[in-house]
A tleap script that builds the chain and sets N, CA, C and O, in Angstrom:
source leaprc.protein.ff14SB
mol = sequence {
  NMET LEU ASP ALA ASN GLY MET ILE ASP LEU
  THR ALA ALA LEU SER GLY GLN MET THR ALA
  PHE GLN ASP SER GLU ARG LEU VAL PHE GLU
  LEU GLU ALA LEU GLU ALA ILE THR PRO ASP
  ALA LEU ILE GLN LEU LYS GLU MET SER ASP
  PHE ALA GLY SER PHE GLY GLY PHE SER ILE
  ILE VAL ARG ASN ALA ASN PRO ILE VAL LYS
  ALA GLN ILE ASP ALA SER GLU LEU LYS ASN
  ALA ILE THR PHE ASP VAL THR CGLN
}
set mol.1.N position { -64.707 -104.056 2.299 }
set mol.1.CA position { -64.121 -103.774 3.592 }
set mol.1.C position { -62.802 -104.522 3.724 }
set mol.1.O position { -62.724 -105.705 3.392 }
set mol.2.N position { -61.774 -103.848 4.201 }
set mol.2.CA position { -60.461 -104.452 4.379 }
set mol.2.C position { -60.374 -105.103 5.749 }
set mol.2.O position { -60.902 -104.582 6.731 }
set mol.3.N position { -59.711 -106.230 5.805 }
set mol.3.CA position { -59.463 -106.848 7.102 }
set mol.3.C position { -58.097 -106.381 7.629 }
set mol.3.O position { -57.473 -105.500 7.037 }
set mol.4.N position { -57.645 -106.957 8.714 }
set mol.4.CA position { -56.395 -106.530 9.347 }
set mol.4.C position { -55.184 -106.704 8.443 }
set mol.4.O position { -54.174 -106.025 8.627 }
set mol.5.N position { -55.270 -107.607 7.465 }
set mol.5.CA position { -54.154 -107.844 6.559 }
set mol.5.C position { -54.256 -107.044 5.269 }
set mol.5.O position { -53.459 -107.240 4.351 }
set mol.6.N position { -55.230 -106.147 5.193 }
set mol.6.CA position { -55.410 -105.364 3.986 }
set mol.6.C position { -56.080 -106.132 2.870 }
set mol.6.O position { -56.038 -105.713 1.714 }
set mol.7.N position { -56.701 -107.255 3.204 }
set mol.7.CA position { -57.362 -108.078 2.196 }
set mol.7.C position { -58.819 -107.650 2.061 }
set mol.7.O position { -59.459 -107.282 3.046 }
set mol.8.N position { -59.330 -107.698 0.854 }
set mol.8.CA position { -60.731 -107.429 0.609 }
set mol.8.C position { -61.430 -108.770 0.476 }
set mol.8.O position { -61.049 -109.595 -0.354 }
set mol.9.N position { -62.433 -108.983 1.277 }
set mol.9.CA position { -63.150 -110.252 1.266 }
set mol.9.C position { -64.219 -110.212 0.181 }
set mol.9.O position { -65.152 -109.413 0.255 }
set mol.10.N position { -64.086 -111.061 -0.817 }
set mol.10.CA position { -65.038 -111.097 -1.920 }
set mol.10.C position { -65.807 -112.414 -1.917 }
set mol.10.O position { -66.066 -112.997 -2.970 }
set mol.11.N position { -66.164 -112.870 -0.732 }
set mol.11.CA position { -66.810 -114.174 -0.629 }
set mol.11.C position { -68.148 -114.219 -1.332 }
set mol.11.O position { -68.546 -115.273 -1.828 }
set mol.12.N position { -68.849 -113.108 -1.387 }
set mol.12.CA position { -70.146 -113.108 -2.056 }
set mol.12.C position { -69.994 -113.428 -3.537 }
set mol.12.O position { -70.846 -114.091 -4.129 }
set mol.13.N position { -68.913 -112.958 -4.124 }
set mol.13.CA position { -68.709 -113.174 -5.555 }
set mol.13.C position { -68.279 -114.596 -5.873 }
set mol.13.O position { -68.728 -115.175 -6.862 }
set mol.14.N position { -67.416 -115.160 -5.045 }
set mol.14.CA position { -66.819 -116.436 -5.414 }
set mol.14.C position { -66.805 -117.448 -4.277 }
set mol.14.O position { -65.852 -118.213 -4.129 }
set mol.15.N position { -67.844 -117.448 -3.493 }
set mol.15.CA position { -68.024 -118.468 -2.450 }
set mol.15.C position { -66.794 -118.652 -1.566 }
set mol.15.O position { -66.420 -119.779 -1.243 }
set mol.16.N position { -66.178 -117.560 -1.183 }
set mol.16.CA position { -65.056 -117.636 -0.257 }
set mol.16.C position { -63.745 -118.051 -0.877 }
set mol.16.O position { -62.772 -118.274 -0.157 }
set mol.17.N position { -63.688 -118.160 -2.188 }
set mol.17.CA position { -62.478 -118.655 -2.837 }
set mol.17.C position { -61.587 -117.554 -3.394 }
set mol.17.O position { -60.567 -117.843 -4.020 }
set mol.18.N position { -61.961 -116.287 -3.173 }
set mol.18.CA position { -61.217 -115.217 -3.807 }
set mol.18.C position { -60.928 -114.095 -2.830 }
set mol.18.O position { -61.776 -113.751 -2.006 }
set mol.19.N position { -59.739 -113.525 -2.916 }
set mol.19.CA position { -59.392 -112.338 -2.158 }
set mol.19.C position { -58.789 -111.335 -3.128 }
set mol.19.O position { -58.357 -111.691 -4.224 }
set mol.20.N position { -58.768 -110.094 -2.715 }
set mol.20.CA position { -58.156 -109.052 -3.541 }
set mol.20.C position { -57.313 -108.173 -2.634 }
set mol.20.O position { -57.638 -107.982 -1.463 }
set mol.21.N position { -56.228 -107.638 -3.181 }
set mol.21.CA position { -55.384 -106.753 -2.390 }
set mol.21.C position { -54.631 -105.814 -3.314 }
set mol.21.O position { -54.489 -106.068 -4.510 }
set mol.22.N position { -54.156 -104.729 -2.734 }
set mol.22.CA position { -53.345 -103.769 -3.463 }
set mol.22.C position { -51.893 -104.201 -3.332 }
set mol.22.O position { -51.402 -104.380 -2.217 }
set mol.23.N position { -51.205 -104.369 -4.443 }
set mol.23.CA position { -49.810 -104.785 -4.452 }
set mol.23.C position { -49.034 -103.750 -5.247 }
set mol.23.O position { -49.106 -103.716 -6.475 }
set mol.24.N position { -48.294 -102.907 -4.542 }
set mol.24.CA position { -47.612 -101.778 -5.173 }
set mol.24.C position { -48.648 -100.915 -5.869 }
set mol.24.O position { -49.464 -100.267 -5.213 }
set mol.25.N position { -48.621 -100.904 -7.205 }
set mol.25.CA position { -49.546 -100.036 -7.926 }
set mol.25.C position { -50.600 -100.813 -8.686 }
set mol.25.O position { -51.263 -100.259 -9.563 }
set mol.26.N position { -50.765 -102.074 -8.371 }
set mol.26.CA position { -51.773 -102.825 -9.098 }
set mol.26.C position { -52.750 -103.471 -8.134 }
set mol.26.O position { -52.438 -103.716 -6.969 }
set mol.27.N position { -53.908 -103.733 -8.638 }
set mol.27.CA position { -54.912 -104.453 -7.882 }
set mol.27.C position { -54.831 -105.902 -8.309 }
set mol.27.O position { -54.939 -106.213 -9.495 }
set mol.28.N position { -54.641 -106.791 -7.342 }
set mol.28.CA position { -54.460 -108.209 -7.643 }
set mol.28.C position { -55.614 -108.999 -7.044 }
set mol.28.O position { -55.898 -108.897 -5.851 }
set mol.29.N position { -56.265 -109.774 -7.871 }
set mol.29.CA position { -57.288 -110.694 -7.398 }
set mol.29.C position { -56.663 -112.083 -7.411 }
set mol.29.O position { -56.115 -112.513 -8.426 }
set mol.30.N position { -56.745 -112.779 -6.291 }
set mol.30.CA position { -56.178 -114.121 -6.203 }
set mol.30.C position { -57.289 -115.130 -5.991 }
set mol.30.O position { -58.132 -114.966 -5.109 }
set mol.31.N position { -57.283 -116.155 -6.789 }
set mol.31.CA position { -58.206 -117.263 -6.624 }
set mol.31.C position { -57.376 -118.483 -6.285 }
set mol.31.O position { -56.407 -118.795 -6.977 }
set mol.32.N position { -57.747 -119.161 -5.240 }
set mol.32.CA position { -56.931 -120.263 -4.748 }
set mol.32.C position { -57.696 -121.577 -4.804 }
set mol.32.O position { -58.821 -121.671 -4.312 }
set mol.33.N position { -57.081 -122.589 -5.405 }
set mol.33.CA position { -57.557 -123.968 -5.345 }
set mol.33.C position { -59.043 -124.110 -5.665 }
set mol.33.O position { -59.786 -124.761 -4.931 }
set mol.34.N position { -59.456 -123.508 -6.743 }
set mol.34.CA position { -60.870 -123.588 -7.113 }
set mol.34.C position { -61.196 -124.923 -7.760 }
set mol.34.O position { -60.397 -125.466 -8.523 }
set mol.35.N position { -62.356 -125.439 -7.455 }
set mol.35.CA position { -62.849 -126.647 -8.119 }
set mol.35.C position { -63.560 -126.278 -9.416 }
set mol.35.O position { -63.458 -126.988 -10.416 }
set mol.36.N position { -64.271 -125.173 -9.386 }
set mol.36.CA position { -64.986 -124.702 -10.568 }
set mol.36.C position { -65.357 -123.241 -10.354 }
set mol.36.O position { -65.423 -122.768 -9.219 }
set mol.37.N position { -65.592 -122.548 -11.425 }
set mol.37.CA position { -66.038 -121.160 -11.362 }
set mol.37.C position { -67.426 -121.108 -11.981 }
set mol.37.O position { -67.625 -121.556 -13.110 }
set mol.38.N position { -68.375 -120.565 -11.250 }
set mol.38.CA position { -69.738 -120.483 -11.772 }
set mol.38.C position { -69.808 -119.411 -12.857 }
set mol.38.O position { -68.985 -118.496 -12.879 }
set mol.39.N position { -70.786 -119.521 -13.759 }
set mol.39.CA position { -70.959 -118.466 -14.773 }
set mol.39.C position { -71.156 -117.092 -14.142 }
set mol.39.O position { -70.641 -116.099 -14.657 }
set mol.40.N position { -71.895 -117.020 -13.036 }
set mol.40.CA position { -72.085 -115.737 -12.353 }
set mol.40.C position { -70.766 -115.167 -11.862 }
set mol.40.O position { -70.530 -113.962 -11.951 }
set mol.41.N position { -69.899 -116.043 -11.340 }
set mol.41.CA position { -68.603 -115.577 -10.858 }
set mol.41.C position { -67.740 -115.067 -12.004 }
set mol.41.O position { -67.020 -114.082 -11.846 }
set mol.42.N position { -67.805 -115.727 -13.152 }
set mol.42.CA position { -67.055 -115.244 -14.314 }
set mol.42.C position { -67.549 -113.869 -14.750 }
set mol.42.O position { -66.752 -113.003 -15.111 }
set mol.43.N position { -68.858 -113.672 -14.717 }
set mol.43.CA position { -69.426 -112.363 -15.067 }
set mol.43.C position { -68.937 -111.308 -14.083 }
set mol.43.O position { -68.552 -110.209 -14.484 }
set mol.44.N position { -68.951 -111.644 -12.796 }
set mol.44.CA position { -68.492 -110.688 -11.791 }
set mol.44.C position { -67.002 -110.405 -11.938 }
set mol.44.O position { -66.567 -109.267 -11.755 }
set mol.45.N position { -66.217 -111.427 -12.266 }
set mol.45.CA position { -64.792 -111.201 -12.512 }
set mol.45.C position { -64.591 -110.270 -13.695 }
set mol.45.O position { -63.739 -109.382 -13.648 }
set mol.46.N position { -65.364 -110.462 -14.751 }
set mol.46.CA position { -65.268 -109.600 -15.928 }
set mol.46.C position { -65.606 -108.160 -15.567 }
set mol.46.O position { -64.921 -107.228 -15.988 }
set mol.47.N position { -66.669 -107.986 -14.783 }
set mol.47.CA position { -67.051 -106.632 -14.367 }
set mol.47.C position { -65.955 -105.997 -13.517 }
set mol.47.O position { -65.649 -104.815 -13.678 }
set mol.48.N position { -65.361 -106.782 -12.610 }
set mol.48.CA position { -64.278 -106.256 -11.777 }
set mol.48.C position { -63.063 -105.916 -12.625 }
set mol.48.O position { -62.406 -104.904 -12.381 }
set mol.49.N position { -62.751 -106.747 -13.621 }
set mol.49.CA position { -61.578 -106.469 -14.452 }
set mol.49.C position { -61.797 -105.213 -15.278 }
set mol.49.O position { -60.869 -104.427 -15.467 }
set mol.50.N position { -63.021 -105.013 -15.776 }
set mol.50.CA position { -63.322 -103.796 -16.531 }
set mol.50.C position { -63.188 -102.566 -15.638 }
set mol.50.O position { -62.615 -101.553 -16.040 }
set mol.51.N position { -63.726 -102.667 -14.416 }
set mol.51.CA position { -63.667 -101.549 -13.477 }
set mol.51.C position { -62.223 -101.255 -13.080 }
set mol.51.O position { -61.772 -100.113 -13.166 }
set mol.52.N position { -61.508 -102.275 -12.651 }
set mol.52.CA position { -60.134 -102.084 -12.203 }
set mol.52.C position { -59.237 -101.660 -13.355 }
set mol.52.O position { -58.316 -100.865 -13.167 }
set mol.53.N position { -59.500 -102.184 -14.542 }
set mol.53.CA position { -58.701 -101.838 -15.711 }
set mol.53.C position { -58.777 -100.369 -16.053 }
set mol.53.O position { -57.841 -99.811 -16.625 }
set mol.54.N position { -59.887 -99.736 -15.707 }
set mol.54.CA position { -60.025 -98.315 -15.996 }
set mol.54.C position { -59.104 -97.466 -15.119 }
set mol.54.O position { -58.895 -96.286 -15.398 }
set mol.55.N position { -58.556 -98.063 -14.066 }
set mol.55.CA position { -57.632 -97.357 -13.183 }
set mol.55.C position { -56.183 -97.727 -13.452 }
set mol.55.O position { -55.283 -97.220 -12.783 }
set mol.56.N position { -55.945 -98.592 -14.411 }
set mol.56.CA position { -54.575 -98.988 -14.712 }
set mol.56.C position { -54.285 -100.391 -14.228 }
set mol.56.O position { -55.085 -101.303 -14.433 }
set mol.57.N position { -53.136 -100.568 -13.582 }
set mol.57.CA position { -52.634 -101.886 -13.208 }
set mol.57.C position { -53.650 -102.818 -12.579 }
set mol.57.O position { -54.251 -102.490 -11.556 }
set mol.58.N position { -53.838 -103.945 -13.170 }
set mol.58.CA position { -54.810 -104.921 -12.714 }
set mol.58.C position { -54.353 -106.301 -13.124 }
set mol.58.O position { -53.864 -106.493 -14.237 }
set mol.59.N position { -54.507 -107.253 -12.244 }
set mol.59.CA position { -54.226 -108.621 -12.653 }
set mol.59.C position { -55.041 -109.593 -11.826 }
set mol.59.O position { -55.438 -109.301 -10.698 }
set mol.60.N position { -55.278 -110.744 -12.405 }
set mol.60.CA position { -55.917 -111.848 -11.719 }
set mol.60.C position { -54.916 -112.989 -11.723 }
set mol.60.O position { -54.403 -113.372 -12.774 }
set mol.61.N position { -54.641 -113.526 -10.554 }
set mol.61.CA position { -53.731 -114.662 -10.438 }
set mol.61.C position { -54.536 -115.845 -9.940 }
set mol.61.O position { -55.191 -115.766 -8.901 }
set mol.62.N position { -54.489 -116.932 -10.674 }
set mol.62.CA position { -55.165 -118.153 -10.242 }
set mol.62.C position { -54.104 -119.131 -9.786 }
set mol.62.O position { -53.242 -119.535 -10.565 }
set mol.63.N position { -54.169 -119.505 -8.534 }
set mol.63.CA position { -53.190 -120.424 -7.958 }
set mol.63.C position { -53.787 -121.823 -7.879 }
set mol.63.O position { -54.939 -121.998 -7.483 }
set mol.64.N position { -52.991 -122.810 -8.258 }
set mol.64.CA position { -53.373 -124.216 -8.106 }
set mol.64.C position { -54.693 -124.555 -8.799 }
set mol.64.O position { -55.488 -125.335 -8.275 }
set mol.65.N position { -54.921 -123.983 -9.949 }
set mol.65.CA position { -56.174 -124.242 -10.665 }
set mol.65.C position { -56.180 -125.647 -11.233 }
set mol.65.O position { -55.173 -126.127 -11.754 }
set mol.66.N position { -57.311 -126.292 -11.128 }
set mol.66.CA position { -57.418 -127.608 -11.746 }
set mol.66.C position { -57.740 -127.435 -13.233 }
set mol.66.O position { -58.065 -126.323 -13.650 }
set mol.67.N position { -57.662 -128.479 -14.037 }
set mol.67.CA position { -57.882 -128.357 -15.481 }
set mol.67.C position { -59.280 -127.843 -15.846 }
set mol.67.O position { -59.448 -127.191 -16.877 }
set mol.68.N position { -60.278 -128.131 -15.012 }
set mol.68.CA position { -61.639 -127.653 -15.293 }
set mol.68.C position { -61.688 -126.131 -15.199 }
set mol.68.O position { -62.255 -125.462 -16.064 }
set mol.69.N position { -61.090 -125.594 -14.141 }
set mol.69.CA position { -61.080 -124.144 -13.968 }
set mol.69.C position { -60.287 -123.484 -15.098 }
set mol.69.O position { -60.720 -122.474 -15.653 }
set mol.70.N position { -59.133 -124.049 -15.437 }
set mol.70.CA position { -58.319 -123.474 -16.511 }
set mol.70.C position { -59.111 -123.470 -17.823 }
set mol.70.O position { -59.065 -122.488 -18.564 }
set mol.71.N position { -59.826 -124.540 -18.113 }
set mol.71.CA position { -60.632 -124.604 -19.332 }
set mol.71.C position { -61.768 -123.589 -19.297 }
set mol.71.O position { -62.077 -122.965 -20.312 }
set mol.72.N position { -62.387 -123.421 -18.134 }
set mol.72.CA position { -63.466 -122.436 -18.020 }
set mol.72.C position { -62.942 -121.032 -18.308 }
set mol.72.O position { -63.570 -120.260 -19.033 }
set mol.73.N position { -61.791 -120.713 -17.738 }
set mol.73.CA position { -61.227 -119.380 -17.926 }
set mol.73.C position { -60.745 -119.201 -19.363 }
set mol.73.O position { -60.965 -118.149 -19.963 }
set mol.74.N position { -60.093 -120.213 -19.914 }
set mol.74.CA position { -59.604 -120.117 -21.288 }
set mol.74.C position { -60.746 -119.914 -22.278 }
set mol.74.O position { -60.547 -119.327 -23.342 }
set mol.75.N position { -61.934 -120.394 -21.937 }
set mol.75.CA position { -63.093 -120.250 -22.817 }
set mol.75.C position { -63.838 -118.936 -22.581 }
set mol.75.O position { -64.808 -118.641 -23.280 }
set mol.76.N position { -63.397 -118.154 -21.610 }
set mol.76.CA position { -64.102 -116.917 -21.274 }
set mol.76.C position { -63.390 -115.701 -21.865 }
set mol.76.O position { -62.310 -115.806 -22.446 }
set mol.77.N position { -64.032 -114.548 -21.696 }
set mol.77.CA position { -63.438 -113.291 -22.149 }
set mol.77.C position { -62.250 -112.880 -21.302 }
set mol.77.O position { -61.540 -111.935 -21.646 }
set mol.78.N position { -62.028 -113.575 -20.201 }
set mol.78.CA position { -60.965 -113.196 -19.274 }
set mol.78.C position { -59.634 -113.874 -19.544 }
set mol.78.O position { -58.660 -113.619 -18.836 }
set mol.79.N position { -59.572 -114.732 -20.555 }
set mol.79.CA position { -58.366 -115.548 -20.704 }
set mol.79.C position { -57.085 -114.730 -20.862 }
set mol.79.O position { -56.012 -115.200 -20.483 }
set mol.80.N position { -57.171 -113.529 -21.410 }
set mol.80.CA position { -55.968 -112.709 -21.560 }
set mol.80.C position { -55.664 -111.868 -20.331 }
set mol.80.O position { -54.602 -111.250 -20.249 }
set mol.81.N position { -56.593 -111.838 -19.365 }
set mol.81.CA position { -56.401 -111.024 -18.163 }
set mol.81.C position { -55.959 -111.850 -16.973 }
set mol.81.O position { -55.774 -111.312 -15.881 }
set mol.82.N position { -55.786 -113.153 -17.166 }
set mol.82.CA position { -55.518 -114.038 -16.041 }
set mol.82.C position { -54.164 -114.707 -16.182 }
set mol.82.O position { -53.794 -115.182 -17.256 }
set mol.83.N position { -53.433 -114.733 -15.077 }
set mol.83.CA position { -52.160 -115.426 -14.998 }
set mol.83.C position { -52.348 -116.657 -14.134 }
set mol.83.O position { -52.950 -116.581 -13.062 }
set mol.84.N position { -51.843 -117.779 -14.587 }
set mol.84.CA position { -51.913 -118.999 -13.794 }
set mol.84.C position { -50.600 -119.173 -13.060 }
set mol.84.O position { -49.528 -119.153 -13.664 }
set mol.85.N position { -50.693 -119.343 -11.748 }
set mol.85.CA position { -49.518 -119.574 -10.915 }
set mol.85.C position { -49.581 -121.023 -10.463 }
set mol.85.O position { -50.440 -121.390 -9.661 }
set mol.86.N position { -48.688 -121.837 -10.967 }
set mol.86.CA position { -48.721 -123.262 -10.656 }
set mol.86.C position { -47.703 -123.629 -9.582 }
set mol.86.O position { -47.488 -124.809 -9.305 }
set mol.87.N position { -47.073 -122.617 -8.974 }
set mol.87.CA position { -46.127 -122.921 -7.904 }
set mol.87.C position { -46.890 -123.427 -6.693 }
set mol.87.O position { -48.003 -122.982 -6.413 }
set mol.88.N position { -46.297 -124.338 -5.998 }
set mol.88.CA position { -46.961 -124.922 -4.818 }
set mol.88.C position { -46.309 -124.397 -3.561 }
set mol.88.O position { -46.714 -124.760 -2.457 }
savepdb mol mol.pdb
quit
């Protein structure tokens, strides 16, 4: 369900730490300031990336990730599908 800002609330998947939105022609998932990503959340991210990838433009942007989160993602199947945004 979209809210007034066109954001999709994915709190069930990532404990309120993730939103998704349509940006031009791509679907962008943004994760902000995560302390850690659970294995279940990584599985759900993988499923979402597979689904969204079948429609074309897709990206995951992780903002302000700590080293633990970066290591978790780098060790997962998603490491090539994720962009780290370190701008503050």
